[in-house]
ROKEVEX-423099 format. One record per residue: y, z, x of N, C-alpha, C, O in turn. Coordinates in steps of 0.05 Angstrom, whole numbers, plus 5000, padded with zeros to 4 digits. Last residue first. Layout:
// residues N
YZXYZXYZXYZX ...
// end
This chain:
// residues 347
835866923232837467173231835767403222836667633220 832166503236834666493252836466733250838366753265 826166393239827466633230830166653245830366803265 825065843255823565973234824866233223824766273198 827265323277828765573272827365733250828465743227 823264943283825064993306826565253303827165393322 820964933234819264993257820965063281820165223298 825364783202824265053200822465123224822565353234 825964253216828064443224826864723223827464893240 821264043194821664023222823764223232823464353252 822064143139819764273153820164263183819564453197 826263803128826664093126824464233141825064433155 823663313135825863383152826463683152826963803173 820063343092819063323120821163403140820663543160 823663333050821963573054820763573082820563793095 825562813055827363043058825763293064826563453082 820862533046822262493072824162733076824462823099 819562652994817862753015819162733042818762903060 825762842960823662652968821862782990822662983002 827763292910827763222939825363052946823063112937 831463202855828763212863828563122892829262892898 836863522821835863372844832863412847831763632843 838863852783838063582774836863422796835863192792 840664282809838164312794837264052782835064042770 845664162829843364152848840764172833838664072843 849264262790848363992793845963972811844463782809 850464802798848864722775847764442778845464392770 853764752844851264892846849364822822846964772826 858164482823856564362844853864492846851864352849 859964872785859164602777857364472798855364352791 861265292819859165332799858165062790855765022787 865565072846863165142861860765172842858565082848 869065022803868264782817865764842833863964672834 869965552788868465382770867565122784865365022777 868966002844870665812828868865652809866465632814 865266312867867866442863869766252848871966342840 858366402848860666232856863266392852863366582836 851266422853853866552848856066362858855566192874 844666372829846966242841849466402834849866492811 838066482835840566622828842866492843842966492868 832866142805834566162829837266272821838566162804 826566332779829366262775830866312801830266492817 821266312799821766312770824666222764825066052747 817666032851820366122842820566092812820165882800 813065812868812966102863815666212853815966452848 813965282880812365352856812365642849811765712826 820465052895818165212904816565312880817765412861 825164802878822664642879820164812886817964712882 829365152886828465092858825764952858824264982838 829965092941829065352930827965302902825765402895 831864552943829464632957828264892945825964902939 836664582915834464422904831764492917829764492904 839664892951838965002925836664852913834764972901 840064522994838964792998838064912972835965042970 842464082971839764052982838464332985836064362978 847364302959845664212937842764182947840864242932 849464423010848864642991847064552968845364702959 849563883033847864103044847364323023845064393019 848863302993850563523003848763753012846663793000 845662713017845662953001847863143011848463133035 843962263046846262243028846262473007846862432984 840262343084839262263058841462263037840862273013 842962503128841262273131840262173104839561933102 845362973109846962733113845262483115846062273105 840863323109842263263084843863003087843762833069 839863343164837863243146839163163120838562943109 844663583181843963313190841863183172841962953166 844264083158846463903150845863613158846563433143 840164293188839664233160841864043149841263873132 842964343237840664173235839964103206839263873200 846964713223847764443232845364253230845764013223 843665153211845365033190846164743198846064563181 841665253262839865173240841365043218840464833207 846265423288844865173297842965073275842764833271 847365883259849265663258848065403268848665183257 842766183273843266113245845265873243844865693227 843466243328841166103318841666003289840965783282 848166563331848166293342845866123331846165883325 849266913269848066893295848266603305848466423289 850567223218852467083236851367083265852267233282 847367533188846967243186848667093207848066863212 848968063193846467983205845967683205844367583221 854768333207853768113190851267993203851467843223 857069003207855468783220854568583199853768643177 863469133174860869203186859468953197860568733197 865968833114866268993138863569053149861569033135 868268243081866168433087866868583113868168483131 871967853076872668113065870568323071870968563066 869967393099872667483107873367763097875067893108 865067313076865167393104867867493113868167653131 866667153024865167403029865367493057865867733062 873566923022870666883023869267143030870567333039 878967003027877767083002874767043002873467132983 879866453070881066693058879666753031879266573015 874366263111876266203090877366453076875766643072 873166243172872966473153875066423131877266543132 869765873222871665883199871066123182868766213179 866465773265867866023264869866053241871466243241 863765303256865765303277867565553275869865543282 862465433186861965273211864365303230866665313222 862665673138863165843161862665693188862465823209 861265323098864065423098864765583123867065633129 856365103089857964993111860665113114862265023131 852965313054855065143042856765013064858364843058 849965663083848865393078850665213061849964983055 853366103080852865983106851765703102852565513117 853666353030855566133036855065993063856365793068 849466713030852266813027854266603035856366673045 845166333029845566523051848466613052849766603073 844166042985846065923004846666113027848566073042 840966372955839766112964841565962984840665782997 841166942940842566822963841366562973840666542997 834867072910837667122914838667002940837166972959 830166852865831166812892834066862894835766722882 825367152836828167092829829567082855830167292867 818566972835820967032851823466962837823766742826 813767242788815367022800817767122815818867342809 808167432782810467592787812467412802812767432827 802767252776804867192756807267382758808167492737 799067302814799467532797801567492776802067672760 799266812841796766902830797067132810795467162792 804866752854803366552840800866662826800466622802 806167232881807867132859806266932842806466952817 802267232922802367442901803867352877802967382854 804066802951801366792939801267002917800066952895 809066992968808866742952806166722938806066652914 807767413000808967472974808867222956808667252932 805467093043803967303029805167363001803667372981 808166713075806366623053805366843035804366783013 814666763044812166603049810766713074812166813093 819067073047817367093023814666953026812767023013 821966913089820067133094818367183070816267323072 825666513097823266453082821066663087818766603088 831966373105830366623102827966563084828166563059 834365883105834566043129832966303128832666443148 833365673056832465523079832565693104830965643123 831766293021833366053026832165893049830065983060 831666902990830066672997831866432999833466372981 830967592976832567382988830667152995828567193006 827867762912828167782941829967552952830267352939 825668032858828167902866828567952896829468172904 820067922820820968042845823467892855823267652859 817168082756818667912774819268072799819068312800 814468452726814268172717815767972736815567732733 810369002729812668872741812368572736810268452742 808069292669807369122692809969002703811568892688 807969952645809269692646808669542672808769662694 801170232643804070252644805369972647803869782652 795670382647796770262623799770282621800870332599 793770552696794870752678795970642652797170792636 791870102724790270342722791070532700789470662687 796269742720793669682708791969932704790669962683 800070022749800669952721797969892707797669972684 797670062799798170302784798670242755797770382737 797669512814795169662812795569912795793869962777 803069382816801269242797798669402793797669412771 804869732856805969752829804169612809803669722787 801869532899801469802890802569842861801269962845 803969012905801169042896800569332887798969372869 809169132922808668982898805869022887805569082863 808269402971809569532948808969392922808469522902 805868983001804469232996805669372971804169462953 810068613003807568542991805968792983804868802961 816468922986814468813004811868742989811668802965 822868792954820268932957818468792977818868552983 827668652931827568712959825068872966825169072981 825568882867827568742883827468832912827169072917 821768832806822368932832824568772846825268552836 822368982735821868812758822668952784823869162784 820669062666821469172691820768972714818868822712 823068982598821268932619822369042645824769102647 826669232562824369072552822269042573819869062567 829969862551829369632568826969482556825369602541 830370162504832770132522832369912542834369792551 826270292471827770042465830170002483831769832477 822770692481825270772468827070532462829170562449 818870432510818170542484820670612468820670592443 821870332557820970112540820370212512821170092493 822370862575824770712568824170462551825670382534 817070992585818571142565820970982556821570972532 816070622627814570612602815970762579815970662556 819470832666819970562655818470522628819570402609 816571302675819271312664820071042652821271032630 811871092697811771252673814471272659814671252635 813970842743812670682721812470842695812870722674 815771292771817671082763816470912740817870862721 810971572779813171692764815171482754816071492731 808471192813807271262787809371392769809571332745 811871202857811570952842810371012814811270892794 810971732875813671652864813471392848814671372827 805671682891806371872870809071802858809471822833 806471322932804871242909805471432886805671342863 809371622969810471372958809071292933810371202914 805772032980808272092968809571842955810671862933 801371733004801071892979803671952965803871932941 801071453051802471323028802471493003803471402982 801871543115800871693092802471603067804771663064 804971233150802271143143800971293120799271183106 811771133135809671333140806871223132806571123110 814070453150814270733141811870903148810270833165 814569923165812769993143812670283135811370353116 818369803202815569833212813669923190811369993195 824269463217822569563196819669573205818669373215 827469213255826569493260824869613238823969843241 828568713238827768743266826969033273825869083294 830368733184827868613192826868703219824468753223 834968913162833169123173830569003184828769153193 838568593135838768613164836968813177837268873200 836868623081839568713089839668773119840868963128 829768793084832068643075834668763086834668973098 825269093093826268923115828668753107829468573123 826269753067825069493067826169333090827869433105 825170423038826470223055825069953054822869933042 823070763001821970783028823270583048822470583071 825370612954826170872966825370882995826770993012 826869912951825070132951826170382964827870372982 832369662911830869662936829169912937829770112923 832969622854834569452873833369432901833269222913 828769502804829169702825830469562848829169392861 830969252740829869222766830569452785832569582782 829769042676830869262691829469272718826969312719 831168572630829668612654831068822671833368782681 834168682582831768522582829968562606827568582604 836769262555836769092579834068942579831969062576 840469462496837969412511838469232535840369072536 845269512473843269712466840769682483839069862483 851469432509849069332496847169552490847469772502 855669472546856169472517853769342502854169162485 855369542600854669282590855069252560854869032549 856570092604858369892616857869612605859769462601 852070312576854870362567856770152578858370042563 847770122605847970052577850870092567851869932552 848770372655848870082652849169992623850769812617 848170922641850670822651850970522648853070422641 842770922625844870992606847570892615849170792599 840270782674840070612650842270672630843470482619 841671212706842670942713842470762689844270602684 839171652682842071652685843071372690845171292678 833771482687834971532660838071532662839371412644 833271442742832771212725834071252698835371062688 834171972758836071762765835671512749837671372742 829572232737832272312730834272092735835972032718 825171942761825471972732828372032725829571902707 827871572817825871752804826571772775828271632765 830471352874829471242848827271412838824971412848 835671752898832871662901831971562874832571692853 841171892899840171692881837471582889836971342887 845372232914842672342910841072152892839672232873 850672102919848872052942846072152938844572152958 852972192870853472392891851572352915850972542929 851771722841850571982834850572182857848572312863 854071352892852371332869850971592863849271682879 856671422940858271452916856671412890857771432868 852971322981854271592979855571632952855671852942 846871052980849570992973851071252965850371372945 841471192986843071143010845971073005847471033024 836570882943837571112958839471022980839170802991 838570342898836670502913838070732928840470762926 841070232832841470242861839370422874838570622863 837769872782838570142791838870122822837170012835 840069262752838469412772839569692775841969742773 839168742702840768912719838869092735836469072733 839168162661837768322682839868492697841968402704 838567872599840268022617838568192636836868342627 838967292567836967472578838267612602838967482622 843167142512842867192540840467372546840067572533 844167122459843766872472843166902502842666702516 845367622439842767512433842167252446839867162446 850767702451848667842467845967722463844367712481 855567502432853367312438851067442454849667302468 860967632424858967712405856467532408855367422388 865367562457863967322447861867382426861167202411 867268072469869167872460867667632447868767522428 862768352484864368452462866168242451866568222427 860968042528859268072504860968162480860568062458 865468142561864867872552863067882527863567742508 865068682572867368592556866968312546868068232525 860168662601860368802576862768722559862468692535 861768392646859768272629859868402601859668262581 865268792665866368522659864368372641865168242621 861669212675863769242655864968982647865668942623 858569002716857269052690859469082669859068982646 862569002756861368752747860068782719860468622701 863869542764865869352752864669102742865468992721 860369892789860269862760862069652748861869592724 864670012843862070082830862270052800864070162787 869469952868868469722853865769772839864769602824 870370432893872370342873871270112856872070082833 866370482930866470682908868270582885867770632862 863869822941865470052948865370242925864470172903 860369232964860569472947862369692959862469732983 862968572965861868802979862369062965864569112955 860968662896860268642924862368492939863568302929 861469102838861968862853861368892883861269112894 854469322835856469112838859169192826859269342807 850869722822852269742847854569552849856569602864 848169572776850169792774851869802799854169892797 847968862771846869112781849069322778851469262777 845568222744847668402754846368652765843868662769 844367572718843467802735845867962745847967852753 842467202663844667312678843667562693842367732681 840366622631839366852648841766942665842866782680 841166142608840866372590840166632604839566832592 844665562615843765792630843566032610845466092596 846865112590844065182585842965422600840565482598 852165052595850464862609847564942609845964862625 854565462568854965192557853064992570852464782558 853365872603852065872577852165592565850265492553 856865742645853965742650852465722623850565562621 861865792620861065532631857965522635856765322628 861966342606862166132586861065872596859565732582 861566562658859466612639859566412616857466312608 866466372680863866292692861566342672859866162670 870166632646870066342648867366242659866266042650 869067172657868667062630868466762630866766642617 870767182711867967232704867367132676865167012672 876267072706874466892721871566922713870166732708 877767522678878167262666876367052680875166882667 876667922716875267922691875467642677873467542667 876467582781877667762760875867752735873967612733 872567582840873267452815874367662795873367882794 871667912883872767642889873667502863875267312865 871168372845872068382872873368112880875768092883 869668272794870768532799871668572827872868772834 864267872809865967962787867068242793865468422796 860467782847863267742855865167832833867567872839 855467832822856468052838859268022849860468212859 852667502788855367582779856667782798858667902791 848666922780849167172795852167242791853867072792 845066612732847866652741848066932754847767132741 839566242746840466512738843266542749843666502773 836165672728838665772740839166052728839166092704 831865602696831365582725833865682741833565752764 832066072642832965832655832365842685832366052697 826166382615828866402628829466132640827765972648 822866662561823166412577825966402588827966412573 818567202546821267102551821166842568819466822586 813867462540814367242521817167122524818066972508 811067572607812567642582812767402563811967182570 809067512656807167502634808467572607807067622588 814567182684812167332688810167292665809767062656 818066832643818667062660816067232662815467392645 817166122642816366392632817066602653816866562677 822965702647820365792657819666062645821566222640 826565102639826165372630823265452638821465282637 831764662662828964742661828765032653830565192658 836664262631836064522643832964572641831864522619 
// end
C-alpha cells in the first residue's frame, strides 16, 4: 500500500480511501463491517463518509452510513487505526435540518455533533464541506453553471464565517482538519486566501469527481492541488460503475446504482458509452481489465492524494484494491490520451 501526506498536515493516508456511501442502502451493516475489516487488513487507513449517506439519498437512509461505521468502531475498538473523513451536507436537501441547511456556523455545529454521535467517536480527522452554498458544476450541473453572482461579498463573508467556525471546532478537539468537496478553483483559492489572512484552518484537501470520463479537475484545479498542497481525493473513479462495463448495451444489473436511482442520470449518454467502449479497447490491447486500468490511471496522477473506491461486494473490493499495484505503461497512457481527445467531456 502507498501512503501520502494529507495536505500540509502530519497525517499520512493510504492511496486507497474506502468509500462507504453504499452502506445502509446497497449494503447491510454486516456487509459494511466486512468491507471495513477487509480494507483495514489490506493497509487502507482512510475511510470517507458523509452525514447525507446512504446513497441514493433519501430521508429514510440519512445518517445510516455513519451509524454503520460507528457500530464497527464500537465492535472493533479500533478508532485509532483509521483516519476518518466525513462531510456536512450542502444546501438544498429537504430532510436535512428541515431544509435550512446552508453551510454556516449554526449548521456546522449541528452537523458535527450529529456525525460524532452516529460515528461513536470524539473527533473527526477530516471534516469536509460536501458542496458549496453557491452551487457548483458537479452532479450534472456542468452545462448550466455560470459561476453565480458577480458580487462575491456575500459568498466571501460566508466563507470567513465557515472558517472561523471550523477553527472553533478544531480548538475544541471535535475535528482535526478541514477540506473541500465539489469545489471550484475560485472557491478553493478564496478559502486558502482567507485562512492565511485571518490565521484560520487551511483547507487540506478537495474531494471532487475525477475519472477517465470526468477530467474537469485539469488543468486549473490540478495546478492548485500541486502548488498549494491541497490534494485531490478523487471520487467516482469508475463513474458510478460505468467504467466497470456493467452498464454496457443498456444493462441494469439488479441492485446496481443505476437500477435503484431515480431521476435523470447525467452519465447515461451515447457519448459516454462510446467513450467507455474506446477505453475498454485500450485496456484489452494491453491485457488489462477496464476498471483496474481506470483506477490505476487516477492513482497515477501527481495531484491525487487518495482515490475513493466503493464496492457492493468483497469481490469488487478485491479487484479495485488490486488496481493500486498496477503501473500503466507509456503505451497505455498514450492510448488513454487518444480516447480523451475524441471524448473530452462525454457527460
